[in-house]
C-alpha positions as CSV (number, residue, x, y, z in Angstrom):
1,M,0.0,0.0,0.0
2,Q,1.1,3.5,-0.8
3,P,-0.2,6.9,0.3
4,I,-2.9,8.2,-2.0
5,I,-4.0,11.1,0.1
6,H,-1.6,12.3,2.8
7,K,-4.0,14.6,4.6
8,A,-7.6,15.4,3.8
9,A,-10.0,17.5,5.9
10,I,-13.5,16.2,6.7
11,A,-16.5,18.5,6.7
12,L,-17.7,17.5,10.2
13,E,-21.3,16.7,11.1
14,L,-20.5,16.2,14.8
15,N,-18.2,17.1,17.6
16,P,-15.2,14.7,17.4
17,V,-14.3,15.2,21.0
18,S,-17.8,14.1,22.3
19,V,-17.7,10.9,20.2
20,G,-14.1,10.1,21.3
21,I,-12.4,10.3,17.9
22,S,-8.6,10.2,18.3
23,P,-5.6,10.0,16.0
24,G,-4.9,6.4,14.8
25,D,-8.6,5.4,14.7
26,R,-9.7,3.4,11.8
27,A,-12.1,5.1,9.4
28,L,-14.4,3.8,6.7
29,L,-15.3,5.4,3.4
30,S,-18.7,5.1,1.6
31,L,-19.6,6.5,-1.8
32,N,-23.0,8.2,-1.7
33,S,-25.6,8.4,-4.5
34,D,-24.9,12.2,-4.7
35,T,-21.2,11.5,-5.5
36,T,-20.0,12.6,-2.1
37,I,-17.9,10.4,0.1
38,S,-18.9,9.9,3.7
39,V,-16.4,9.1,6.5
40,F,-17.4,6.7,9.3
41,V,-15.6,5.6,12.5
42,E,-16.4,2.5,14.5
43,R,-16.9,3.1,18.2
44,P,-16.9,0.3,20.8
45,S,-20.0,-0.7,22.6
46,R,-20.8,1.3,25.8
47,L,-22.1,-1.8,27.6
48,P,-19.9,-3.2,30.4
49,F,-17.5,-6.1,29.8
50,G,-17.4,-5.5,26.0
51,L,-21.0,-6.8,25.5
52,G,-22.9,-5.6,22.5
53,K,-21.9,-4.6,19.0
54,P,-19.7,-1.7,18.1
55,R,-21.6,1.2,16.5
56,V,-20.6,3.0,13.3
57,V,-20.8,6.8,13.6
58,L,-20.9,9.2,10.6
59,V,-18.1,11.8,11.1
60,G,-18.7,13.9,7.9
61,T,-17.9,14.0,4.2
62,L,-14.6,14.5,2.3
63,G,-14.0,17.6,0.2
64,A,-14.4,17.8,-3.6
65,R,-10.7,17.2,-4.4
66,A,-10.5,14.0,-2.3
67,T,-13.8,12.9,-3.7
68,D,-12.5,13.3,-7.3
69,I,-9.4,11.2,-6.5
70,L,-11.2,8.4,-4.6
71,S,-14.5,7.9,-6.3
72,P,-13.3,5.8,-9.3
73,A,-11.7,3.3,-6.9
74,L,-14.7,3.3,-4.6
75,E,-17.0,2.5,-7.5
76,R,-14.8,-0.5,-8.2
77,K,-14.8,-1.5,-4.5
78,A,-11.1,-1.1,-4.0
79,D,-9.5,-1.7,-0.6
80,F,-8.2,1.3,1.3
81,R,-6.5,1.8,4.6
82,V,-8.0,5.0,6.1
83,R,-6.9,6.4,9.5
84,I,-7.6,9.5,11.5
85,I,-4.3,11.4,11.6
86,E,-5.2,14.7,13.3
87,V,-8.0,15.9,15.6
88,E,-8.1,19.6,16.5
89,P,-10.7,20.5,19.1
90,A,-12.6,23.8,18.8
91,H,-11.1,25.3,21.9
92,I,-7.5,24.9,20.4
93,S,-8.3,25.9,16.9
94,S,-7.7,29.5,15.7
95,T,-11.0,29.4,13.8
96,G,-13.0,28.2,16.8
97,R,-14.2,25.1,14.9
98,A,-13.2,21.5,15.4
99,S,-11.4,19.8,12.5
100,V,-10.5,16.2,11.7
101,Y,-8.1,15.0,9.0
102,V,-7.7,11.5,7.5
103,S,-5.0,9.7,5.5
104,V,-5.8,7.3,2.8
105,W,-3.5,4.5,1.7
106,G,-4.1,2.0,-1.1
107,N,-3.0,0.8,-4.5
108,P,-2.3,3.7,-6.8
109,A,-3.5,1.7,-9.8
110,D,-7.0,1.7,-8.3
111,I,-7.5,5.4,-8.5
112,V,-6.6,5.7,-12.2
113,R,-9.7,6.3,-14.3
114,P,-10.0,3.9,-17.3
115,K,-9.0,5.6,-20.5
116,E,-11.0,5.3,-23.7
117,A,-9.6,2.7,-26.1
118,R,-8.2,4.4,-29.1
119,A,-7.7,2.7,-32.5
120,I,-4.1,2.0,-33.3
121,F,-4.7,2.7,-37.0
122,T,-6.9,5.3,-38.5
123,R,-9.0,4.8,-41.6
124,S,-7.0,5.3,-44.7
125,R,-7.9,5.4,-48.3
126,I,-4.7,3.8,-49.5
127,N,-6.1,0.2,-49.8
128,D,-9.5,1.2,-51.0
129,P,-10.3,0.0,-54.5
130,V,-10.0,2.6,-57.2
131,P,-13.4,3.4,-58.7
132,P,-13.6,2.9,-62.5
133,Q,-12.9,6.0,-64.5
134,V,-15.8,7.2,-66.6
135,S,-14.6,8.5,-69.9
136,T,-16.6,11.3,-71.4
137,A,-14.6,11.6,-74.7
138,E,-16.8,11.3,-77.7
């Protein structure tokens, strides 16, 4: 696996501190019908002794540039390794808003859009039969 996106910001839909998102957490990507990519994290169950299933929480969506890069591969169901690499709480941020960044690793061949097949040879008139000459000499 090689890095495809080193650092991409997430448009947040929740407070990452209240959910307990931290650097190193595994994230999941999902391609939506409106061509956006949603980012989810899996949180452990709150029940004692590890009982119950982990829950999947929607963190937000990726930006337009990251979506353009990753959507061809997500359409083909490519495998990615997505991790939370930075969490900046609102009280530390200079803008006053929380921010979360992810890193995406995978096979670079998966993100290449398929190119249109072009013909090697173009149509040529070299091998076309010559039409008979009509003589108008009388």
